[in-house]
N, C-alpha and C positions, 0 to 999 in steps of 0.2 A: 314287720320285724326290723328292729334297729340293727344295722350292720355297721362295720367300720366305714364302708364306702358311703352309706347313707349319712353317717355322722359327719364325715369330712365334707360331703356335698352341702349339707345344711349349715355347717359351721363356717363354710368358706375357708377351709384349711385350718388356720389358727385364728385369724381375725374374723370379725362378723360384720365388716363394713358393707356387705351386700344385703344385710337384713333391711327390712322395710324402713325407708327414710334415712338410714345411715349413709348409704352411698350417695344419695342425693345431696345431703348436707355437705359432705366432703367435696363433691363435684362443684357445688355452688361456691364454697370458700376457695377452692383451688382456682376456679375461673376468675373470681374476684382478685385473687392474688396475682394471677397471670396478667390481668388488666393493669395492675400497678407495678409490674415487675421492674419497669425502668425508673420508678420513683425512689428517691432515698427513703430509708425507713423512717426518719424523723418526719418526713412529709406525710407518709402514709399514716403515721400515728395520729395525725390530726384530721384524717379523712373519715368523717362520721358515717358516710354512706357505706364505706368498706366495713367498718366495725359493726354496723347493724346486721350484716350477714353473719358475723361471728356471734353476736348476742342472741340471734334467733336459734342458734344451735344448742341452747341450754334450756332446760326446764327448771327454773329457779323461782323461789317465792319472792316476788317483787314487792310484797308488803313489808319485807325486811330488806335492809341494805347490808350486804355482807362485805365488810371491810376488814375481815380477818381471814383472808385466804392464805396467809402465812401459816395458819394452823392446818387447814385443809381446804381444798377447793371442791365444789361439786364437779362431777364428771359431765362433759358434754353428752348430749343425748345418745350419740352413736356409741360412746364408750359404755354408758350405763346399760344400753340395750344389749350390747355384746356380753357384758357381765351377767345380766339376767339370763340371756340365752344359754350361756355355758353352765350356769347354775341349774337351769331347767334340764338340760341334756344330762349332766352328770348325776342329777338327783334320780333319774330313772333307774339307775343301778350303779351307785357310786364306785364300787370296786372295779367295775368294768369301764364305764364311760370316763371316769376321772383318769383312768389309766390311758385311754385314748388321747385325752387332752395333753397329758404329760409327755406323750411321745413327740409332741410338737414344740415342747418348751425350747429346744435348741434354736428354733426360729426366732423365739422371743429374745433370747440372748443376743443373737446376731443383729436383730433390728436395734436393740439398745446400744450395742457396741458400735454399730455404724453411725448412729445418731450422735453418740457422745465421745467418739474418737478413740476407741481402743480396739483390741482384738477380742473376739468372742470367748477365747479360752483364758481371758484375764477378767472375766465378769461373771459373778454369781448373783442369781436373783434372790433377794431377801424380802423380808416383810416390812422393813422401814430402815431409816438411816441409823437409828439407835442399835438395832440388831447388827447391822453391817459393821458399825464402828466398834461395838463391843467384841466382835470377833477378833479384831486386831488388838484392841486394848487388853483383852484377857489372854490372847493366844501368842503374844510375843514372849520370847524367853528373855527375861530381865532379871537382874540379880540385886541383892541389897546394896544400896548406895547409888544405883543407877538413877539418873535424873530425867524427868519428863518435864518439858516446858510447854505450858498452855497459857490460857488467859483467864481472867476473872469474869469474862463475859461469854465463855463457851457454854454450850447447853448443859443444864444442870445434871442430866443423866450421864453425860460424858464425864463431868467432874466427879460425880459419885463413883463411877467405875474406877477412875484413877485413885480416888481416895481409898477404895476397897483394896486395890493392889498395893497402895502404900502401907496399909495396915497389915496385909497378908504377907507381903514380900519385902518390906523395908525399903520401898522406893522413895525417892525424894521428888515431890511434885511442886514445881514453881509456877505460880499463876501471875502472869504479867498484868498489871493494871494499865489502862489507857483511857484518855479522856474521850468524852463524847461531845460534839462530833470529833471524829479522828480523820487522819489522812493515811493513805497507803504508805507514804514515805516515812511518817512518824512510826507506824507499826513496824516497818522493816528495821528501823533503827533500834526500837525497843527490844525486838527479838534478838538482834545481833548482839546487843549489850548483855542480854540474859544468858546466852549460851556459855557453857563452861566445858572443860575436858570431860566432865562426867555426864554431859547431856547425851542421851541415847535416842530420845524421841522428841519430835516437834509435832504438836497436835493443835490445830487451829481451824476456825471456820473459813470456808470460802466466802460466805456472806453471813454476817452476824445475825442471829435470830432476835437480838434485842433492838437493834437500830437499822439493820440492813447494810451495815458497813461492809464494803467489799475489801477483802484482804489481798495483798500483793502476792498471790499464790506462786506464780512462776519464780519470783525473786526469792521468796522464802524457801522454796524447794531447792533452788540452785544453791542457796546459802547452806542448807542442811547437807546436800549431797557432797559439797566440797569438804565437809567435816565428818562424813560418814554417819550422819544422823538420819534415822528413819522418820519419814513424814507421813502423818495421818491427817487427812483433810475432811472436815464435816461439810458435805455438799447438800445438806437437806434443803436449804433455802435458795441455793444457786441453780440446781439442776433444772433445766427447762425454763428458768427465769431469765438467765443470761446465757449466751452461747458458751458451751463447755466442750473443750477438747482435752480429754484426759492425758493423752500422750504429750500434748503440748504443755500441759501444766507441769509435768515432771514429778508428780508425787508418787509415793510408794503405795498408799492406800487412799481410797476415796469412797465415802459412803453416801448414799442418796435415798431420799424418800420420793416416791413417784405420785403420792396422793396430794401433793401440794401443787407445784407449778406444771407438771406434766398432766395433771388432772386424771390420773389413772385411779382405779378403785383402791380403797383402803386395803392394807395388807400387801402392798407392793413397794419394793425398793430394790437397790442393787449395791453390791460390793465390788469395787474394782481393786485388784491387786496386781501390781506390775509383775510380769511373768517371772522374773528372776527372784522375786520376793515371796512367792506363794509357799514354797517349802519351809520358809522360816516361821510360819504362823500355824499354830495348832488350831484345829477346828473346835467349835464349842461342843459339838456332838460327834462322837467317834463313828467312823465308817470304815469297816475293814477292807472293803473291795475297791476303794478309790486310791490311786497312788498319791503320795504326799505332795507331789508337785502339781497336782490337778486342782484347778479352781473349784471344781464341783464338790470337793470335800466339804466346802463351807455351806452347801445347800442342804445337808442332811439334818432335817429337823423332825422327821417322822412324816405324818400326813400333811401335805401342802394345801394351801388355798388355791387349787388349780384354776378355778373359774376366774378369780381375780387376776391371776397371772396371764391367763389366756386373753384377757381384754387389753393387756398392755399394748399390743400392736395397733389397736384402734386409737389409743391415746397418742402413740407415736405418729400415726397417720394424720391425726387432727393437728398436732403440733407442727408437722411438716407442711400441712396445707396452709397454715398461716405464715410460717417461716420464722426461724428463731430470732433473726435480727429485727423483723417487724414487730414480733411479740415483745421483745425487750424494749424497743422504742416506745410502744404503746404503754407499757407498764410505767416507764419513766415519765411519760407525758401525763398520765393520770396522777402520779405522785406530785409532780410539779404543779398541777392545776390546783390542788388543795393547799400544798405547802407554800406556794408563792402568794396565795390569797391570805394566808394567816401568819407568815413568818415575821412580818413587821409589826404585828400587834404587840403593845408594850409588855404584856405579861407572858407572852409565849416565848419559850426557848426551844429551838430545834435541836434535838439530840442526834440528828443525822445530818451529815454533810449533803448539800444539794449540788455540789460541784460535779461536773461530768466525770464518770468513772469511779465515783465514790459510793453511790447508792443508786437503786433503780426503782423497783415497784414497791418498796417498803421503806417507811420512814417513821420516826417516833418523835413526838413533841411533848413538852412539859408545860403546864400552865401554873404559874406561881400562885400559891395559896389554894390550889384545887387538888384534892385527893384523887389520884388516878383511878383507883378502884371504884370510888363513888361516881366519878365521871363516866367510866365505862358502863356502870349499871344504869345511870341516868340516860345515857344515849340509847341503851337497849329498851328501857321501860317507857320512856317518854317520846323518843324519836324513832324507835325501831331500827337503830343502827348498831351493828355488831363490830366491835373493835376489841383489841387485846390490851389489858393493863400490864405495863412493865413496871415493876416496883422493886424497891430495895429488898434484897434477900441476904440471908446469912448462910455461909457454907464452909466450915466456920470461917469467918472473915467475909469481906464484901464480894458479892458477885456483880451486882448492878446497883451502884450507889445513887440512883435517881428514881424518880417515878414519873411515868408518862404513859401516853397511849400510843400503841403501834397501829399504824394504818396500812392495810395491804389490799388494794383493789385488785381486780383481775380483768382478763380480756372481755368478760361479759358485763363488766361494770359500765354504767352509762354516765355521761357528763352530768345529767340531772341528779343522779345519786351522789356524785362527788360534791356538787353544789349544795345539795341538801345537808350534807355533812358540814360544809363550811358555814352555812347559816346557823346550824345547831351550835357550833363552837362559838360563833360570834354572839349568840344569845346568852351562852354561859358567861362569856366575858362581860357582857353588859349587866346581866341580872343575877349571876351566880347560880349555884345549885340550890334546889329546894332543901329545906331542913331535913335532916336524916330522920 
């Protein structure tokens, strides 16, 4: 008979790192990290013997080369096993066992809060960054004529949400245009010039999904705070990609997806709201029993994907076993390996800055005379390489006035895979794409 005690014993509390193979994987990586603890992250980033331990923690299809981790990443084996375990347990009698899992969700909030630098009562678990950010976009009390300042390269679903509020509530939405590549200093200057006495909200990416451009979040949040402007930061691409400390950033709201760089299961993300701002935001779904100043009001969506949420601590444990600084350094190293090999080719334009502090494990390049969507399809069909095409879109007006391919390796990527991509691009430069 399955009892609560049996459930907790077999599930290891809330995480499942004690399941077969999972604990050993984490112990191996933790031991390897301990052995290089005195080394600078940039040096560890080049230590292939270390990264082989990390690569062996994944069950991925090596007949394909995944350079689109900015969309979503495979979970390491320990996380996927935990997810399947919680699914199996809850499926025995969902109304009962799912409820047992949900009793432990406060532990998940606490682990995420500890890792990303906030208090647990400022963090709500969501299904992705879009849901998290829509809570703030739709829940803020704004009146006709109030102004929202964002950019023309923010994520399209965020722009559509503001467009809906403009139509519904008479808001003014200003989208800053900026060149690619950009710099943090230039972005700060453009935002400063764009603000007016009517500006009530500043909404921007921590890391752009189009080019990986890192925004000067602290400076922008300080600028907004001085003028009484509410700040919403899209952290979908930055969370667990670069070190993030939410209190240090100084934003009012931060939304994150965890299926990208934390490598947690799909259907996981979080919403951070600074404690003194929680009461200002209406939840998307009403909940009569939760006080207005309680962050948990934002989690009321009905039935939750409990098994996916229960596997988050295993993803946090894997992230910590590597170390945030080492992970960020490796991602930048892999980006520079392909970008440095291609950036000097006459027809290639890098749409991402390769300067330190401007981009990390994500960069976008354009090849003159080559359609980005056709190139991405060719790389998949002929070379078995998966990338994302970033192309000119209209909303109404420009969102991204370029076309290029976005390349996002991850910690399981090998140097051989990066070099295969470089050779494929050089072949296209020499011979062109086959006829359509």
